[in-house]
C-alpha positions as CSV (number, residue, x, y, z in Angstrom):
1,M,2.9,16.6,8.0
2,N,4.3,16.1,4.4
3,K,2.2,14.1,2.0
4,R,3.5,11.0,0.6
5,I,4.0,9.3,-2.8
6,I,4.1,5.5,-2.1
7,Y,4.7,2.7,-4.5
8,A,3.6,-1.1,-4.0
9,L,5.1,-4.2,-5.5
10,F,3.0,-7.3,-5.6
11,Y,5.1,-10.4,-5.1
12,K,4.2,-14.1,-5.4
13,E,5.9,-17.3,-5.8
14,G,9.5,-15.6,-6.9
15,S,7.9,-13.1,-9.2
16,F,6.4,-9.6,-9.3
17,H,2.7,-9.2,-10.7
18,L,0.5,-6.7,-12.2
19,S,-2.9,-6.6,-10.2
20,R,-6.2,-5.7,-11.8
21,N,-9.4,-5.9,-9.8
22,F,-7.2,-8.4,-7.5
23,R,-6.6,-10.9,-10.6
24,L,-3.0,-11.3,-10.7
25,Q,-0.5,-11.6,-14.0
26,K,2.9,-12.4,-13.7
27,V,5.5,-9.8,-15.2
28,G,8.9,-10.9,-13.8
29,N,11.6,-11.9,-11.3
30,I,13.6,-9.3,-9.4
31,D,16.1,-9.2,-12.2
32,W,13.5,-8.2,-14.5
33,L,12.3,-5.6,-12.2
34,K,15.9,-4.1,-12.0
35,N,16.9,-4.7,-15.4
36,N,13.8,-3.2,-17.3
37,F,13.1,-0.4,-14.8
38,G,16.2,0.5,-13.2
39,F,14.4,-0.3,-10.0
40,G,16.2,1.5,-7.3
41,Q,16.8,4.7,-8.9
42,T,13.1,4.7,-9.6
43,C,12.6,4.9,-5.8
44,D,14.6,8.1,-5.4
45,F,11.0,9.7,-6.2
46,I,8.6,8.0,-3.6
47,D,8.6,8.4,0.1
48,E,7.7,4.6,0.9
49,L,7.7,1.4,-0.7
50,I,5.2,-1.2,0.1
51,I,5.9,-4.9,-1.0
52,I,3.0,-7.4,-0.7
53,L,3.3,-11.1,-0.7
54,V,-0.2,-11.8,-2.5
55,K,-0.8,-15.3,-1.6
56,K,-3.6,-16.4,0.3
57,S,-1.7,-19.2,2.4
58,P,2.0,-18.6,1.9
59,T,4.3,-21.4,3.0
60,K,7.8,-21.2,4.8
61,E,9.4,-21.5,1.2
62,D,7.2,-18.6,0.1
63,Y,8.5,-16.5,2.8
64,R,12.0,-17.5,2.2
65,S,11.8,-16.5,-1.4
66,Y,9.9,-13.2,-0.5
67,F,12.5,-12.2,2.3
68,N,15.8,-13.0,0.1
69,D,14.2,-10.7,-2.9
70,I,13.5,-8.0,-0.5
71,E,17.0,-8.3,0.9
72,E,18.4,-7.8,-2.6
73,L,16.2,-4.9,-3.3
74,R,17.4,-3.1,-0.2
75,K,20.8,-3.1,-1.7
76,T,19.7,0.0,-4.0
77,I,16.6,1.2,-2.1
78,F,16.9,3.8,0.4
79,V,13.3,4.6,1.6
80,P,11.2,3.0,4.4
81,I,9.7,-0.4,3.3
82,T,6.5,-1.8,4.6
83,L,6.2,-5.5,4.2
84,G,2.7,-7.4,4.2
85,G,0.8,-10.5,3.2
86,G,0.0,-13.3,5.7
87,I,0.5,-11.7,8.9
88,R,-1.8,-13.3,11.2
89,D,0.0,-13.0,14.4
90,L,2.7,-11.7,16.4
91,K,5.5,-14.2,15.2
92,S,4.7,-13.5,11.6
93,A,4.9,-9.7,12.2
94,K,8.5,-10.4,13.9
95,N,9.7,-12.2,11.0
96,C,9.0,-9.3,8.8
97,F,10.9,-6.7,10.9
98,I,13.5,-9.1,11.3
99,N,13.8,-9.1,7.5
100,G,14.1,-5.4,6.8
101,A,10.6,-3.9,7.3
102,D,10.4,-0.5,8.8
103,K,6.5,-1.0,8.7
104,I,4.2,-3.9,8.4
105,L,0.9,-4.1,6.7
106,I,-2.1,-5.7,8.2
107,N,-5.2,-6.7,6.6
108,T,-7.3,-9.8,7.1
109,A,-6.0,-10.4,10.6
110,F,-7.6,-7.0,11.8
111,F,-11.1,-8.5,11.2
112,S,-10.8,-11.7,12.6
113,D,-8.6,-10.6,15.7
114,E,-8.5,-6.8,16.6
115,K,-6.1,-7.7,19.4
116,I,-3.3,-8.4,16.8
117,L,-2.5,-4.7,16.4
118,A,-2.3,-4.2,20.3
119,D,0.0,-7.0,20.5
120,I,2.4,-5.8,17.7
121,S,2.1,-2.3,18.7
122,N,3.0,-2.8,22.3
123,I,6.4,-4.0,21.1
124,Y,7.1,-1.8,17.9
125,G,4.8,1.0,18.3
126,S,1.6,2.0,16.4
127,Q,3.4,4.1,14.1
128,A,4.9,0.6,12.5
129,I,1.4,-0.5,11.7
130,S,-0.2,0.3,8.4
131,L,-3.9,-1.1,8.3
132,M,-5.2,-1.9,4.8
133,I,-8.8,-2.0,4.2
134,D,-9.7,-3.5,0.7
135,Y,-13.2,-2.8,-0.5
136,N,-15.7,-3.3,-3.5
137,I,-18.1,-0.7,-4.8
138,D,-21.7,-2.1,-5.0
139,I,-23.0,0.7,-7.5
140,T,-26.7,-0.3,-7.4
141,K,-27.1,-0.5,-3.6
142,K,-24.6,2.5,-3.4
143,K,-22.4,1.0,-0.7
144,R,-18.7,-0.4,-0.2
145,T,-18.1,-3.5,1.1
146,V,-15.1,-5.1,2.8
147,Y,-13.3,-7.9,1.5
148,T,-10.5,-10.1,3.2
149,H,-8.2,-13.0,2.3
150,C,-6.8,-11.2,-0.8
151,G,-10.1,-10.0,-1.8
152,S,-11.8,-13.6,-1.8
153,K,-14.1,-13.1,1.3
154,K,-16.9,-10.5,1.8
155,N,-17.1,-9.0,5.2
156,I,-18.8,-6.1,6.5
157,E,-20.0,-2.8,5.1
158,L,-17.6,0.2,4.8
159,N,-18.9,3.1,6.3
160,S,-18.2,6.0,8.6
161,K,-19.0,4.0,11.7
162,L,-16.4,1.4,10.7
163,L,-13.7,3.8,9.8
164,N,-14.2,5.8,13.1
165,K,-13.6,2.6,14.7
166,V,-10.6,1.7,12.6
167,S,-9.3,5.2,13.3
168,K,-9.2,4.4,17.2
169,S,-7.2,1.1,16.8
170,N,-3.4,0.6,17.3
171,C,-2.1,1.7,13.7
172,G,-0.1,4.3,12.3
173,D,-2.0,5.0,9.1
174,V,-5.1,3.5,7.4
175,I,-5.3,2.4,3.4
176,L,-8.4,2.3,1.5
177,N,-7.7,0.1,-1.3
178,S,-10.6,-0.2,-4.0
179,I,-10.8,-3.6,-5.7
180,E,-13.0,-2.1,-8.5
181,Q,-10.4,0.3,-9.4
182,D,-7.5,-1.9,-8.9
183,G,-5.0,-1.6,-11.9
184,T,-7.6,0.1,-14.2
185,G,-5.5,3.5,-14.0
186,S,-9.1,4.8,-14.5
187,S,-8.9,7.2,-11.4
188,L,-8.9,6.9,-7.7
189,D,-12.3,6.5,-5.6
190,L,-12.3,10.1,-4.1
191,E,-15.9,9.5,-3.3
192,I,-15.0,7.1,-0.4
193,L,-14.2,10.5,1.2
194,E,-17.8,11.3,2.0
195,N,-17.3,8.4,4.6
196,I,-14.6,10.1,6.3
197,D,-16.0,12.5,9.2
198,S,-14.3,14.6,12.0
199,E,-14.0,11.4,14.2
200,F,-11.5,9.9,11.9
201,S,-8.1,10.7,13.1
202,K,-5.6,8.5,11.2
203,P,-3.5,9.6,8.2
204,L,-5.4,8.3,5.4
205,L,-3.8,6.7,2.4
206,I,-5.7,5.9,-1.0
207,M,-5.0,3.1,-3.2
208,G,-6.4,1.6,-6.5
209,G,-6.9,3.5,-10.0
210,A,-4.0,5.9,-10.3
211,G,-3.1,5.6,-14.0
212,K,-1.4,9.0,-14.5
213,P,0.4,11.8,-12.5
214,E,-2.8,13.9,-12.4
215,H,-4.4,11.3,-10.5
216,I,-1.9,11.5,-7.8
217,T,-1.9,15.5,-7.5
218,D,-5.5,15.6,-7.5
219,A,-6.0,13.2,-4.7
220,L,-2.8,14.8,-2.6
221,K,-4.4,18.1,-3.0
222,L,-7.3,17.1,-0.9
223,N,-7.1,17.7,2.9
224,K,-8.5,14.4,3.8
225,I,-5.9,12.4,1.7
226,N,-2.2,12.2,3.5
227,G,-0.6,9.8,0.6
228,V,-1.5,8.1,-2.4
229,I,-0.4,4.4,-3.4
230,T,0.1,3.1,-6.8
231,G,1.2,-0.4,-8.0
232,N,1.1,0.5,-11.7
233,L,4.3,-1.1,-13.0
234,F,4.0,0.2,-16.6
235,N,2.3,3.7,-16.1
236,F,4.7,4.8,-13.2
237,L,8.0,3.2,-13.5
238,G,10.9,4.5,-15.6
239,T,10.2,8.3,-15.4
240,G,6.6,8.3,-14.3
241,L,7.1,8.6,-10.4
242,E,9.6,11.4,-11.3
243,I,7.0,13.2,-13.2
244,S,4.4,12.6,-10.7
245,R,6.3,14.0,-7.7
246,N,7.5,17.0,-9.9
247,L,3.9,17.8,-11.0
248,A,2.6,17.6,-7.3
249,I,5.3,19.7,-6.1
250,K,4.4,22.2,-8.5
251,S,0.8,22.0,-7.8
252,G,1.5,23.2,-4.3
253,V,1.4,19.7,-2.6
254,K,3.3,19.8,0.4
255,L,5.9,16.7,-0.4
256,A,9.5,16.4,0.7
257,N,11.5,18.1,-2.1
258,F,14.5,15.7,-2.0
259,Q,17.2,15.5,-4.6
260,K,17.7,12.3,-6.6
261,I,20.3,10.0,-4.7
262,K,23.2,9.3,-6.6
263,L,24.3,5.6,-6.8
């Protein structure tokens, strides 16, 4: 199985945002994204794109704006797109698929209604679902805790028991997203792998803290990690993703070695 480099965009109220420890900073709308970073060409160097609606209680108008801008982005993007944010039931999942999602992202809903994964996978297949787990690290107690509702509600301890339960659910892969490392660019939380044992059976993606190409390569070289996700706008757009991909391939990481698409 090829490993993956995935880019994430955070969307709210018509604009894209930077995220640091789940605190958002607005940076610009879709025109800003395309004009400043040539977004579209940039995506020639990633395997997937995730676009997350980062609003706790999105309205119909929020979804209308979100889907309209996704439609605009899809004109120049030729990679699989995962949509997520506020998906709480089968109806909201269907809306994402209707509006261009190849996959959907489930987070909070899993911890309130595990049946949602079965309901969605019965129609679209488990491979069409990514399950994201946001967590924070308590250094003093040496444990990690799951947070839901855009990182605002504390849930349960993140340990091997929970992860083994997650790996038996109806999803295609699991994303572990560190709130503490989010947006810092300081490094990925590779120590989380200590909680991954032989019972864990899903492809594992790690997110939060990638700030330079070496962070991505070092993570992808590890057997337990199938993919790295970054949402760092200023470190990885422009030439950053191209450099990251080339470095990983030169380091022996098994990535799809595709040529840049000519637009």
